[in-house]
RODO-2510 file (C-alpha; in nm, 4 decimals, decimal comma):
residues 489
     n   res          X          Y          Z
     1     x     3,3742     1,7831     3,0626
     2     x     3,3471     1,6897     2,6894
     3     x     3,3992     1,9289     2,4011
     4     x     3,0376     1,8880     2,2880
     5     x     2,9019     1,9734     2,6331
     6     x     3,1187     2,2834     2,6586
     7     x     3,0159     2,3904     2,3075
     8     x     2,6463     2,3543     2,3940
     9     x     2,7038     2,5540     2,7108
    10     x     2,8650     2,8306     2,5084
    11     x     2,5920     2,8467     2,2426
    12     x     2,3046     2,8345     2,4900
    13     x     2,4390     3,0841     2,7415
    14     x     2,1961     3,3767     2,7768
    15     x     2,3720     3,7113     2,7990
    16     x     2,2749     4,0751     2,7925
    17     x     2,4612     4,3831     2,6753
    18     x     2,5376     4,4686     3,0410
    19     x     2,7145     4,1367     3,0778
    20     x     2,9349     4,2181     2,7791
    21     x     3,0976     4,5002     2,9707
    22     x     3,1827     4,2699     3,2558
    23     x     3,3233     4,0086     3,0199
    24     x     3,6778     4,0418     3,1567
    25     x     3,5655     3,9729     3,5123
    26     x     3,3087     3,7043     3,4322
    27     x     3,4928     3,3730     3,4209
    28     x     3,1895     3,1903     3,2677
    29     x     3,2325     3,3898     2,9453
    30     x     3,6125     3,3969     2,9369
    31     x     3,7337     3,2358     2,6116
    32     x     4,0750     3,1731     2,7649
    33     x     3,9129     2,9611     3,0353
    34     x     3,7277     2,7470     2,7828
    35     x     4,0310     2,6984     2,5639
    36     x     4,2271     2,5770     2,8682
    37     x     3,9498     2,3383     2,9709
    38     x     3,9223     2,1879     2,6233
    39     x     4,2951     2,1467     2,5529
    40     x     4,4251     1,7868     2,5679
    41     x     4,6551     1,6665     2,8441
    42     x     5,0288     1,7337     2,7801
    43     x     5,1045     1,3623     2,7901
    44     x     4,8696     1,2958     2,4979
    45     x     4,9907     1,5519     2,2433
    46     x     5,2937     1,7564     2,1471
    47     x     5,3261     2,1229     2,2574
    48     x     5,2828     2,2640     1,9054
    49     x     4,9498     2,0833     1,8620
    50     x     4,8355     2,2066     2,2032
    51     x     4,9184     2,5651     2,1137
    52     x     4,7336     2,5539     1,7813
    53     x     4,4324     2,3874     1,9453
    54     x     4,4189     2,6499     2,2215
    55     x     4,4259     2,9297     1,9647
    56     x     4,1431     2,7782     1,7612
    57     x     3,9325     2,7051     2,0692
    58     x     3,9853     3,0583     2,1963
    59     x     3,8441     3,1986     1,8720
    60     x     3,5593     2,9462     1,8690
    61     x     3,4481     3,0337     2,2204
    62     x     3,4645     3,4076     2,1584
    63     x     3,2827     3,3771     1,8253
    64     x     3,0013     3,1696     1,9775
    65     x     2,9434     3,4173     2,2583
    66     x     2,9462     3,7153     2,0237
    67     x     2,6987     3,5524     1,7861
    68     x     2,4640     3,4676     2,0687
    69     x     2,4746     3,8236     2,1998
    70     x     2,4414     3,9743     1,8528
    71     x     2,1195     3,7789     1,7957
    72     x     1,9459     3,9438     2,0972
    73     x     1,6650     3,6823     2,1025
    74     x     1,7855     3,4508     2,3757
    75     x     1,4422     3,3228     2,4749
    76     x     1,3702     3,1453     2,1461
    77     x     1,5647     2,8259     2,2131
    78     x     1,8472     2,6372     2,0452
    79     x     1,6582     2,5400     1,7281
    80     x     1,5812     2,9012     1,6410
    81     x     1,9385     3,0064     1,7260
    82     x     2,0834     2,7356     1,5026
    83     x     1,8605     2,8415     1,2119
    84     x     1,9538     3,2028     1,2789
    85     x     2,3263     3,1459     1,2401
    86     x     2,2611     2,9456     0,9207
    87     x     2,0459     3,2193     0,7676
    88     x     2,1326     3,3813     0,4320
    89     x     2,3457     3,6889     0,4933
    90     x     2,1141     3,9146     0,2910
    91     x     1,8056     3,8154     0,4902
    92     x     1,7423     4,1664     0,6234
    93     x     1,6775     4,2947     0,2724
    94     x     1,4192     4,0241     0,1922
    95     x     1,0474     4,1174     0,2205
    96     x     0,8360     3,9651     0,4939
    97     x     0,5888     3,8298     0,2373
    98     x     0,6597     3,7183    -0,1148
    99     x     0,4135     3,7245    -0,4074
   100     x     0,2289     3,3962    -0,4342
   101     x     0,1958     3,3346    -0,0620
   102     x    -0,1520     3,3524     0,0819
   103     x    -0,2807     3,3292     0,4364
   104     x    -0,1677     3,4920     0,7595
   105     x     0,2023     3,4630     0,8407
   106     x     0,3455     3,4550     1,1930
   107     x     0,5180     3,7627     1,3315
   108     x     0,8832     3,6636     1,3157
   109     x     1,1943     3,8712     1,2416
   110     x     1,3114     3,6243     0,9777
   111     x     1,1457     3,5036     0,6543
   112     x     1,2685     3,1558     0,7457
   113     x     1,0023     3,1311     1,0155
   114     x     0,8492     2,8293     0,8505
   115     x     1,1792     2,6463     0,8907
   116     x     1,1718     2,7266     1,2620
   117     x     0,8221     2,5923     1,2987
   118     x     0,9037     2,2807     1,0983
   119     x     1,1874     2,2018     1,3363
   120     x     0,9665     2,2635     1,6379
   121     x     0,6922     2,0419     1,4943
   122     x     0,9241     1,7540     1,4101
   123     x     1,0961     1,7596     1,7462
   124     x     0,7684     1,7749     1,9384
   125     x     0,6775     1,4278     1,8204
   126     x     0,9801     1,2886     1,9999
   127     x     0,9632     1,5008     2,3138
   128     x     0,5905     1,4913     2,3759
   129     x     0,6091     1,1596     2,5542
   130     x     0,2486     1,0795     2,4719
   131     x     0,2217     0,9811     2,1051
   132     x    -0,1575     0,9704     2,1205
   133     x    -0,1884     1,3355     2,2136
   134     x    -0,3691     1,5831     1,9928
   135     x    -0,1855     1,9072     1,9380
   136     x    -0,3267     2,2512     1,8733
   137     x    -0,1003     2,4642     1,6597
   138     x    -0,1068     2,8402     1,6472
   139     x     0,1534     2,8958     1,3791
   140     x     0,0755     2,9450     1,0125
   141     x     0,1737     2,7123     0,7330
   142     x     0,3615     2,7899     0,4172
   143     x     0,1173     2,8184     0,1315
   144     x     0,2402     2,9192    -0,2082
   145     x     0,1472     2,9493    -0,5708
   146     x     0,4237     2,7847    -0,7660
   147     x     0,2998     2,8663    -1,1136
   148     x     0,2662     3,2434    -1,1446
   149     x     0,2919     3,5587    -0,9337
   150     x    -0,0264     3,7518    -0,8637
   151     x    -0,0623     4,1268    -0,8629
   152     x     0,0765     4,3017    -0,5596
   153     x    -0,1904     4,3847    -0,3022
   154     x    -0,4323     4,1137    -0,4212
   155     x    -0,5089     3,8052    -0,2127
   156     x    -0,7368     3,5412    -0,3608
   157     x    -0,9611     3,4153    -0,0788
   158     x    -1,0767     3,1059    -0,2646
   159     x    -0,7761     2,9002    -0,1573
   160     x    -0,6267     3,1060     0,1235
   161     x    -0,5429     2,9282     0,4512
   162     x    -0,4240     3,0625     0,7852
   163     x    -0,2376     2,7427     0,8748
   164     x    -0,2882     2,4302     1,0832
   165     x    -0,5870     2,4074     1,3152
   166     x    -0,4859     2,0816     1,4856
   167     x    -0,2855     1,7626     1,4344
   168     x    -0,3748     1,4011     1,5185
   169     x    -0,0721     1,1731     1,5274
   170     x    -0,1620     0,8727     1,7421
   171     x    -0,1633     0,6309     1,4431
   172     x     0,1472     0,4163     1,3941
   173     x     0,0684     0,3310     1,0308
   174     x    -0,0540     0,5010     0,7149
   175     x    -0,3942     0,6724     0,7286
   176     x    -0,5533     0,5412     0,4103
   177     x    -0,8888     0,7232     0,4130
   178     x    -1,0492     1,0084     0,6095
   179     x    -1,3887     1,1812     0,5996
   180     x    -1,5963     1,4362     0,7839
   181     x    -1,9479     1,3449     0,8922
   182     x    -2,2473     1,4317     0,6759
   183     x    -2,3528     1,7967     0,7172
   184     x    -2,1013     1,8114     1,0032
   185     x    -1,8292     2,0702     1,0512
   186     x    -1,6382     1,9083     1,3373
   187     x    -1,6883     1,5267     1,3269
   188     x    -1,3886     1,3592     1,1594
   189     x    -1,3011     0,9911     1,1183
   190     x    -1,0072     0,8168     0,9539
   191     x    -0,9024     0,4591     0,8843
   192     x    -0,5482     0,3226     0,8905
   193     x    -0,3526     0,0358     0,7408
   194     x    -0,3346    -0,1341     1,0825
   195     x    -0,7121    -0,1966     1,0678
   196     x    -0,8188     0,0734     1,3139
   197     x    -1,0770     0,3494     1,2784
   198     x    -1,0489     0,6689     1,4794
   199     x    -1,3346     0,9135     1,5385
   200     x    -1,2434     1,2695     1,6437
   201     x    -1,3845     1,6142     1,6905
   202     x    -1,1991     1,9170     1,5558
   203     x    -1,3969     2,1701     1,7582
   204     x    -1,2336     2,3445     2,0547
   205     x    -1,0631     2,1564     2,2015
   206     x    -0,9830     1,8952     1,9321
   207     x    -0,9884     1,5437     2,0767
   208     x    -1,0191     1,1754     1,9919
   209     x    -1,3676     1,0410     2,0707
   210     x    -1,3512     0,6694     1,9828
   211     x    -1,1015     0,4052     1,8727
   212     x    -1,2775     0,1366     1,6653
   213     x    -1,0787    -0,1872     1,6526
   214     x    -1,1882    -0,5037     1,4749
   215     x    -1,0401    -0,5240     1,1256
   216     x    -0,7290    -0,7367     1,0992
   217     x    -0,5960    -0,5670     0,7814
   218     x    -0,6027    -0,2294     0,6075
   219     x    -0,9198    -0,0203     0,6197
   220     x    -0,9812     0,0550     0,2521
   221     x    -1,2898     0,2761     0,2859
   222     x    -1,5735     0,3762     0,5175
   223     x    -1,8870     0,5898     0,5109
   224     x    -2,1079     0,7705     0,7620
   225     x    -2,4808     0,7108     0,7723
   226     x    -2,6927     1,0186     0,6965
   227     x    -2,7462     1,0913     1,0695
   228     x    -2,3807     1,0159     1,1599
   229     x    -2,4888     0,7500     1,4104
   230     x    -2,3222     0,4625     1,2238
   231     x    -2,0078     0,3973     1,0229
   232     x    -1,9766     0,1160     0,7701
   233     x    -1,6188     0,0155     0,6858
   234     x    -1,4539    -0,2140     0,4324
   235     x    -1,1175    -0,3844     0,4635
   236     x    -0,8623    -0,6088     0,2986
   237     x    -0,9538    -0,8724     0,5582
   238     x    -1,2614    -0,9510     0,3364
   239     x    -1,5130    -0,8156     0,5875
   240     x    -1,7552    -0,5252     0,6110
   241     x    -1,8188    -0,3951     0,9615
   242     x    -2,0931    -0,1680     1,0913
   243     x    -2,0095     0,0474     1,3952
   244     x    -2,2390     0,2276     1,6364
   245     x    -2,0581     0,5500     1,7227
   246     x    -2,2159     0,6519     2,0542
   247     x    -2,0820     0,3366     2,2224
   248     x    -1,7971     0,2631     1,9801
   249     x    -1,9131    -0,0964     1,9222
   250     x    -1,9163    -0,3174     1,6135
   251     x    -2,2804    -0,4254     1,5745
   252     x    -2,2488    -0,6284     1,2535
   253     x    -1,9828    -0,8150     1,0554
   254     x    -2,0455    -0,9185     0,6938
   255     x    -1,7974    -1,1754     0,5613
   256     x    -1,6988    -1,1859     0,1937
   257     x    -1,4856    -1,4054    -0,0292
   258     x    -1,2481    -1,1297    -0,1445
   259     x    -1,1056    -0,8014    -0,0229
   260     x    -1,3659    -0,5266     0,0160
   261     x    -1,2313    -0,2088    -0,1440
   262     x    -1,4989     0,0638    -0,1300
   263     x    -1,8304     0,1211     0,0477
   264     x    -2,1210     0,3692     0,0499
   265     x    -2,4504     0,4149     0,2312
   266     x    -2,7445     0,4852     0,0038
   267     x    -2,8093     0,8620     0,0410
   268     x    -3,1889     0,8211     0,0638
   269     x    -3,2384     0,4682     0,1974
   270     x    -2,9698     0,4087     0,4639
   271     x    -3,0813     0,0461     0,4903
   272     x    -2,8839    -0,0224     0,1701
   273     x    -2,5039    -0,0617     0,1619
   274     x    -2,3135    -0,0740    -0,1681
   275     x    -1,9736    -0,2438    -0,1546
   276     x    -1,7147    -0,2846    -0,4301
   277     x    -1,4721    -0,5751    -0,3989
   278     x    -1,1695    -0,7409    -0,5528
   279     x    -1,3951    -1,0053    -0,7104
   280     x    -1,5085    -0,7534    -0,9820
   281     x    -1,8449    -0,6973    -0,8133
   282     x    -2,0604    -0,4339    -0,6531
   283     x    -2,2751    -0,5981    -0,3876
   284     x    -2,5766    -0,4363    -0,2221
   285     x    -2,6345    -0,5462     0,1389
   286     x    -2,9279    -0,4981     0,3705
   287     x    -2,7967    -0,2865     0,6588
   288     x    -3,0387    -0,4364     0,9138
   289     x    -2,9928    -0,8042     0,8312
   290     x    -2,6542    -0,8172     0,6561
   291     x    -2,8012    -1,0221     0,3703
   292     x    -2,7062    -0,9752     0,0045
   293     x    -2,9767    -0,8046    -0,2031
   294     x    -2,8194    -0,7817    -0,5485
   295     x    -2,4897    -0,7903    -0,7381
   296     x    -2,3411    -0,6441    -1,0540
   297     x    -2,0279    -0,7851    -1,2224
   298     x    -1,7630    -0,5694    -1,3948
   299     x    -1,4485    -0,6216    -1,6029
   300     x    -1,2000    -0,5638    -1,3191
   301     x    -1,1960    -0,5213    -0,9436
   302     x    -1,3995    -0,2233    -0,8252
   303     x    -1,1690     0,0222    -0,6490
   304     x    -1,3825     0,3368    -0,5942
   305     x    -1,7508     0,4275    -0,5842
   306     x    -1,9939     0,7124    -0,5129
   307     x    -2,3691     0,7850    -0,5298
   308     x    -2,5489     1,0721    -0,6947
   309     x    -2,7649     1,2945    -0,4727
   310     x    -3,0867     1,1075    -0,5643
   311     x    -2,9461     0,7608    -0,4936
   312     x    -3,0639     0,6328    -0,8292
   313     x    -2,7146     0,6124    -0,9791
   314     x    -2,3881     0,4584    -0,8605
   315     x    -2,0617     0,5700    -1,0179
   316     x    -1,7662     0,3374    -0,9787
   317     x    -1,4126     0,2951    -1,1070
   318     x    -1,2179    -0,0243    -1,1625
   319     x    -0,8552    -0,1384    -1,1652
   320     x    -0,8206    -0,0756    -1,5422
   321     x    -0,9139     0,2927    -1,5272
   322     x    -1,2727     0,2557    -1,6518
   323     x    -1,5593     0,4546    -1,4950
   324     x    -1,9080     0,3027    -1,4843
   325     x    -2,2550     0,4343    -1,4199
   326     x    -2,5022     0,1867    -1,2677
   327     x    -2,8729     0,2468    -1,2129
   328     x    -3,0072     0,1483    -0,8723
   329     x    -3,3604     0,1045    -0,7387
   330     x    -3,3809     0,3021    -0,4133
   331     x    -3,6473     0,0660    -0,2707
   332     x    -3,5316    -0,2816    -0,3709
   333     x    -3,1598    -0,2209    -0,4250
   334     x    -3,1653    -0,3808    -0,7725
   335     x    -2,8729    -0,2859    -0,9974
   336     x    -2,8651    -0,2282    -1,3736
   337     x    -2,5387    -0,1426    -1,5476
   338     x    -2,6004     0,1365    -1,7988
   339     x    -2,2819     0,3116    -1,9153
   340     x    -1,9029     0,2757    -1,9208
   341     x    -1,6329     0,5286    -2,0008
   342     x    -1,3051     0,3703    -2,1058
   343     x    -0,9769     0,5310    -2,0134
   344     x    -0,7867     0,6822    -2,3081
   345     x    -0,4532     0,6039    -2,1420
   346     x    -0,2512     0,3183    -2,2861
   347     x    -0,1487     0,2058    -1,9366
   348     x    -0,4408     0,0732    -1,7365
   349     x    -0,4152     0,2366    -1,3952
   350     x    -0,6580     0,1786    -1,1025
   351     x    -0,9133     0,4468    -1,0221
   352     x    -0,8467     0,5773    -0,6697
   353     x    -1,1260     0,8379    -0,6437
   354     x    -1,4765     0,8782    -0,7822
   355     x    -1,6555     1,1918    -0,6567
   356     x    -2,0002     1,3136    -0,7612
   357     x    -2,1119     1,6755    -0,7323
   358     x    -2,4668     1,7880    -0,7942
   359     x    -2,3816     2,1174    -0,9680
   360     x    -2,0871     2,2902    -1,1334
   361     x    -2,0666     2,6334    -1,2947
   362     x    -1,8159     2,4986    -1,5443
   363     x    -2,0483     2,2232    -1,6713
   364     x    -2,3831     2,3871    -1,5902
   365     x    -2,5053     2,0739    -1,4127
   366     x    -2,3917     1,7648    -1,2209
   367     x    -2,0295     1,6558    -1,2610
   368     x    -1,8041     1,3645    -1,1694
   369     x    -1,4364     1,3628    -1,0759
   370     x    -1,2217     1,0542    -1,1369
   371     x    -0,8592     1,0192    -1,0265
   372     x    -0,6304     0,7322    -1,1237
   373     x    -0,3075     0,6151    -0,9651
   374     x    -0,0989     0,7224    -1,2643
   375     x    -0,1892     1,0864    -1,1915
   376     x    -0,4782     1,1428    -1,4337
   377     x    -0,7666     1,3676    -1,3226
   378     x    -1,0817     1,3480    -1,5363
   379     x    -1,3744     1,5897    -1,5069
   380     x    -1,7070     1,4608    -1,6483
   381     x    -2,0470     1,6176    -1,6957
   382     x    -2,3324     1,3835    -1,5997
   383     x    -2,6558     1,3613    -1,8013
   384     x    -2,9079     1,2441    -1,5409
   385     x    -3,1875     1,2278    -1,7982
   386     x    -2,9888     0,9679    -1,9971
   387     x    -2,9161     0,7313    -1,7058
   388     x    -2,6042     0,9194    -1,6006
   389     x    -2,4258     0,9319    -1,9369
   390     x    -2,0713     1,0663    -1,8864
   391     x    -1,9112     1,3249    -2,1137
   392     x    -1,5548     1,4260    -2,0393
   393     x    -1,5152     1,8037    -2,0155
   394     x    -1,1480     1,8353    -1,9296
   395     x    -0,8593     1,6364    -1,7907
   396     x    -0,5330     1,7013    -1,6113
   397     x    -0,2210     1,4869    -1,6119
   398     x    -0,0157     1,4928    -1,2920
   399     x     0,3014     1,3068    -1,2102
   400     x     0,2496     0,9306    -1,1611
   401     x     0,1844     0,8091    -0,8078
   402     x     0,3284     0,5107    -0,6299
   403     x     0,0602     0,5112    -0,3618
   404     x    -0,3177     0,5178    -0,3950
   405     x    -0,3686     0,8924    -0,3485
   406     x    -0,7180     1,0415    -0,3360
   407     x    -0,8604     1,3687    -0,4682
   408     x    -1,1658     1,5801    -0,3898
   409     x    -1,3802     1,8621    -0,5242
   410     x    -1,3801     2,2050    -0,3582
   411     x    -1,7518     2,2827    -0,4184
   412     x    -1,7928     2,6092    -0,2258
   413     x    -1,4636     2,7435    -0,3516
   414     x    -1,5686     2,6677    -0,7084
   415     x    -1,8839     2,8769    -0,6717
   416     x    -1,6686     3,1885    -0,6345
   417     x    -1,4719     3,1354    -0,9555
   418     x    -1,2936     2,8514    -1,1250
   419     x    -1,3261     2,4780    -1,0697
   420     x    -1,1044     2,3765    -0,7794
   421     x    -0,9670     2,0306    -0,7100
   422     x    -0,7559     1,9346    -0,4075
   423     x    -0,5259     1,6320    -0,4149
   424     x    -0,2382     1,4917    -0,2133
   425     x     0,1118     1,4647    -0,3507
   426     x     0,3989     1,2185    -0,3298
   427     x     0,6247     1,5091    -0,2293
   428     x     0,4302     1,5525     0,1001
   429     x     0,2365     1,8612    -0,0183
   430     x    -0,1368     1,9224    -0,0627
   431     x    -0,2097     2,0773    -0,4030
   432     x    -0,4979     2,2899    -0,5311
   433     x    -0,5748     2,2877    -0,9026
   434     x    -0,8109     2,5077    -1,1012
   435     x    -0,9325     2,3216    -1,4078
   436     x    -1,0347     2,6490    -1,5750
   437     x    -0,6697     2,7577    -1,5985
   438     x    -0,5042     2,5499    -1,8715
   439     x    -0,1643     2,7209    -1,8364
   440     x    -0,1449     2,7760    -1,4609
   441     x    -0,3528     2,4915    -1,3213
   442     x    -0,1793     2,4668    -0,9825
   443     x    -0,2969     2,7638    -0,7762
   444     x    -0,1703     2,6751    -0,4297
   445     x    -0,0093     2,4143    -0,2079
   446     x    -0,0026     2,3460     0,1646
   447     x     0,3243     2,2356     0,3212
   448     x     0,3333     2,0603     0,6570
   449     x     0,3499     1,6836     0,6051
   450     x     0,6795     1,5006     0,5918
   451     x     0,5587     1,1952     0,3947
   452     x     0,3339     1,1369     0,0887
   453     x    -0,0179     1,2743     0,1425
   454     x    -0,2723     0,9987     0,0767
   455     x    -0,6155     1,1366     0,1684
   456     x    -0,7927     1,4740     0,1688
   457     x    -1,1411     1,5682     0,2918
   458     x    -1,3478     1,8846     0,3452
   459     x    -1,5923     1,9424     0,6270
   460     x    -1,9500     2,0522     0,5564
   461     x    -1,8813     2,4258     0,5730
   462     x    -1,5464     2,3919     0,3920
   463     x    -1,3702     2,5996     0,6557
   464     x    -1,1551     2,2962     0,7460
   465     x    -0,9550     2,0700     0,5164
   466     x    -0,8142     1,7446     0,6564
   467     x    -0,5183     1,5637     0,5010
   468     x    -0,3457     1,2377     0,5970
   469     x    -0,0085     1,0936     0,5097
   470     x     0,1816     0,7673     0,4892
   471     x     0,3273     0,8154     0,8381
   472     x    -0,0118     0,8244     1,0133
   473     x    -0,0338     1,2012     1,0695
   474     x    -0,3627     1,3839     1,0104
   475     x    -0,3476     1,7629     0,9743
   476     x    -0,6598     1,9792     0,9843
   477     x    -0,6024     2,3041     0,7938
   478     x    -0,8066     2,6146     0,8693
   479     x    -0,9266     2,8182     0,5765
   480     x    -0,8930     3,1956     0,5995
   481     x    -1,2054     3,4018     0,6554
   482     x    -1,2928     3,6769     0,4125
   483     x    -1,2100     3,9434     0,6705
   484     x    -0,8557     3,8103     0,7154
   485     x    -0,7804     3,8540     0,3456
   486     x    -0,8176     4,2326     0,3407
   487     x    -0,4554     4,2919     0,4257
   488     x    -0,2076     4,3607     0,1481
   489     x     0,1540     4,2743     0,1000
***
């Protein structure tokens, strides 16, 4: 028997206090027996070495048994036991909750419970056996406010989460974009760099509904139709595909001459599709026929786009950091470029996100969020009466990104107080920022991913937040209800 096998047997042996008393008569727990079994053969080593080795092994065996018994939590498994023996020695004096942590924490005797759950989560990917399975998780995530402590006994419900609702991990490549369906709280879809689209439901039980395969390269963007019956997707393979969700079939393919980078259905007339491409154009297609209706040419490739709620304006960002406003006829699809906001940054960084919101307390009207790859967040007020003229209200500079990371508004949260933005991070965290706090902008973060977080998306009711990372994992976070925030710590 090898030394490693014997050591594992020692550390994983379940004992009770009654068995301690019978330690002298129980040969399985006798340290002298283990030290004899593990000593080398006399022909291989000198007697002095054998004696020293037997002494050390005797102490090792006894120490391992005593630690295991002292823990008194034998049913938790090896991972928890290993973390227990590595714990800080003053752990019993630490509080169960620390200021700055929001959400419901699991009942665990150690404040390192998140480390236990992280180990369990990472090992379950390898042991599950079925990589396409969808897991429900009942443990809570670590959510913290890294900028400032809040008053004791106060929990801010605006960005409080109770942890992970479910995890989708069947993708083998980066999930580049994800969205919930229009006015839907449980329909979720995400596109990956292997060209696949996955449609899921996050309701009980969470499950994968459809796998949409057809693109030969990265899915750069997609959009739901207003009734959630269709999905239109764009890709680096220079095609736009239209999918019928009930059957999971591709019903139309539109071929282009360059990579298609962003796509949107018209919010009022779903027969119009607006697509931004690498050829510095926004092209409007007829959804029914696939024919081109109109085009508008820009200074650089169009990397992000969004409509206003009326459908009369298109906001788009290009590869040089500029944000444009384009007027659009809702009946004919004709485009007319009206306004451009140049980036003040000396380095021209691509715009990764353009998000329109119909109302903001901070601006007193419609607003626009633009995020660039170098980590700049810009918050604009939109003058609809002047063809969507953009006026920058505030900006936030984050650390530069290597990957094309997206950001999103938190509309319902912002109606309570503040102006909340959620964005993924290169350090595998999901961050919440309040633009009304110039000194302490970061108000919370969610920890659970192991790789850079690329995409974030809210469902219609904003009780679920979905995030995706470079490894192909999608985590759906569950926001805390108001009733769960009445506890104090």
